[in-house]
N, C-alpha and C positions, 0 to 999 in steps of 0.2 A: 504494500500500500504506500502510495507516494506521501512524502513528508509535507504536510500542509501547514506547518508552523510558519506564521507570517514573518517572523524574524529571519528564519532560514531562507524564505523566498526573497526577502529584501536583500539579504547577503548574496544570494545567487545572482540576482539581477545586477547588483553592483559589480560583482566579479566578471559578469559577462558583458558589461557595458563597454562599448567602443565609442570614443569621442568622434564627433563629426569631422569629416575631412574637408580640407579647403579645395574648392573646385575652381575658384577664380579670385584674383586679387588685382586691384587697379586703383588709380586716382581719378577723382571726379571733382565736381564743384557743387557747392550748395550756396544758398543766398540768404543773407541777413537783411531784414527790412531796414535796419539802421546803417549797417556798414557795407552792404553790398555782398558780392560773391567772395567766397573763400574756398580753399582746397580741402577736400576730405579724402580719406583713404578708406576703401571699401574691401571687405573680405566676404566672399560668398561660400557657404558650406553645402555639402551634399544633402543635408536635411532641409534645405530651403532657407535657413537662417542667414542673416547678414549682420556684420559688425562694421559700424561706421565710426571713424574717429577723425576729428573731434565731433562730439555729439552736438555741440553748440558753437556759435560764433566765437572764435578765440579772442577777438577784441572785446566782445561783450563779457566774456568770462574773466578777462584780465581787469576790466572796469569793475565787475562785481567784486573781485578779490581786493582791488584797491579800495573800494568803498567799505568793505568789511574790515580791512586793516585800519582805515581811518576811524570807523566806528569804535573799534577796539582801543585805538590810541585815545580817542576822546573819552571813552568810558574810564580808562585808567587815569586820564588827566582829571576827570571829575572826581574820581575816588581819591586821588592824591590831594586835590584841593579841599575836599571834605575833611581829610585827615589834618591838613594844615589849619583849617578853620577850627577844628576840634582842639587842636593844640594851641590855639590862640595866637598863631603866627600872623603878623600883619601882611596884608596883600602885597605890599611893596617888596616883600622878600619871597613871594611864591616862586618866581622864576630866577632867583639868585642862586649862585653856586659859590663854593669856596674860591674858585678862580676869579670871581668878580670882586673879591676883597683884595685890594692892592695895598699891602703895607709899605709905608714909605719911611718908617722909623724902626729903631731897635725894639721899642716897646710894642708897637703894632705887630711886628714879625713874631715877637715872643707870644703875644696873645693868640695869633693865628696858629702857631705851632702847638700851643697848649690845647686849644680846642680840637685841632685835628688829631692830636695824640689821644685825647679823651674819646673821640669817635672810634679810633682804632682799638683802644683797650677797654672801652665801655666802663671806665671807672675814674675816680679822682674827683678833686674839688678845684674849682678855678674862681678866683675873684678878679674882676677887671674893673678898675675905677678910673675916672678921668672926666674931662669936660665933655660937653655936648658934641655930637657929630664926629666922634673919632671911630665909630664902627662897632661899639659895644653890643648894641641891640642886633645888628646884622650878624655878628658872630654867634650870639646866643640863639638866634632864629635858625641859622644854618645848622647848628648842633642839634636842635630839636628836629629839624627836617631829616637829619641823618639817623637819629637815635630814637625818635618818638618821645612822647612825654608832653610837657607844657612849658610855655613861657608866659609868665604873668608879671605885671608890675605889683609892687607892694600895695598900692592903692586898690588894685583889682581884687587881690586876695582879701584885704581887709573889708572891702565892700561886700564881697560874697559871704564872708563870715558874719558880718553884721546882719545881712539879710536872713541868715539861718536862724536868727533869734526870733523871727516872726512866727506867729502861731500857724501860718499857712505855708511855711517853708517845707520843702520836700527833702531837705538834707539838714544834718546837724553839723555843728562846728567840728566835732570829732571825726565825722565822716569826711569832711572837707580836708582837714589837715592830714588824715591818714591817706587819702587819695593822693595828695601832693607828696607825702613822704614815701609813697610806694611807686610813683611814676618812674618809667625807665630813665628819664632825665627830667630834672626840674631846673628851670632858669628863672630866677627872681630878678626882675629889672627895676630900675629906679629906686634902689635901696638908698635912703637918705632924703627922699621927697615926702615921706610920711612921718608924722610925729610919733616917736616911739613911746606910746603909752604903756602902762603895765600889761594891758590885754594884748597889745600888738607884740610886745617883747615876749610874752608867754608863747603865742603860737609860732612866732618867728624862731625862737630858740628850740621849740619842740620839733619843728620841721628839720632844722639843721642837725639836731641831735639824732633824730631817727634815721635820717639819710646817712649820717656818719656811721652809726652802729650797724646799719643794714648794708653798708658798702654800696650805696646808690650814688651815682654821679650827680654833682650839684654845681651850678654856675650862678654866681652873684654878680650883678652889674649895678654900678651906681655913679652918680656925679659927686664923688667924694675925693678926699685927699688924705694922706697919712698925717697924723698929728705932728710927726717930727719935721714935716715940711710946711706946716701951717704958719702963715705969715703973722697970724694973730696970737700964736702960742696956744691955740686951742679954740675951736669954734664949732657950731652945730654941723658943719660939713666934715668934721674929722671922722675918718673911717671907724676908729676904735669906739666912738660914742654909741654905735649901733649894735654892739655885741656885749653880752655879759662875759664873765671870765670863762665860763664853760664854752660859749660860742667861739671866743678867740682861741681857746685851747683846741677845739675841734678843727678850726680852720688852719691851724699851724701844722696839722698832720696830713701828709700826702696831698698838700695843696700847692697851687701856684698862684701867687698874688702879684698882679701886674698893675702898675699905675701908668696911665698915658696922660701926659700933659701936653696939650696941643690946641691949636686953633680949630674951630669948627670946620669939618670937611665939607659941610654944605655951603660954606662961604667961598669966595673967590680965592682967598688966601689959604694956603695949605702948608704952612710952615710952622715950626714951633720947637720947643725943647722937650725932651722926653726922658723919663726916669723909669727904670724897671726895677722892681723889687720882688724877687722870687724866693719863697721860703719853703 
């Protein structure tokens, strides 16, 4: 009695199958309503089948692929911009790269090298202080673009924390400072432009301490100067006035502290004297 097992029949059919043979092969032309005639290659088989290549107008196909590549690039660009906005990066730095930062002084070169080293190693602490327009915010923004995390001014953090005290707030102060303490990179800009009340000193010290103990990279930027260079022998812009003893101790460990004394890069004059202090 013949074996009627369907699996065996399928196997027998597969073993006895012979591929169709080519009986004719030639070039011909087809026509695209948009781009006109184009060459096709035709293969005819003994079972009546035909294989035609290309199946579509090659110019149309290349245009379709180019449009798809452009859509993909635009999608990635929009995702990247969304990440930048979430990181609080200013739009003026969206298209900037490290190659756009041109150091013209020893201190600016030291600041650029320090930030690039942080990006490479994913660790460390950097303090860059100096006058307006010397590129501090640009370097901090470039670091966040490369590493992820946030760049906030002291005022922005303080305002967000104050808003958390509202009964309608969706976040607490502890949630905010823990988020900042755990970000891949945190850049705090405009240190020195906010009055250091006890409350501000508390959360500022907490963030510095937690990022230090958790070995998280941190960049502090401010329009400050070191007290030893203060012409008044001590003033509200002295760097040391914004940190308690623990904060100063933390910043002395595995940190690079750089002071840039320069004219504003945004002005026509771009010359000045520069001091670098790395600890």
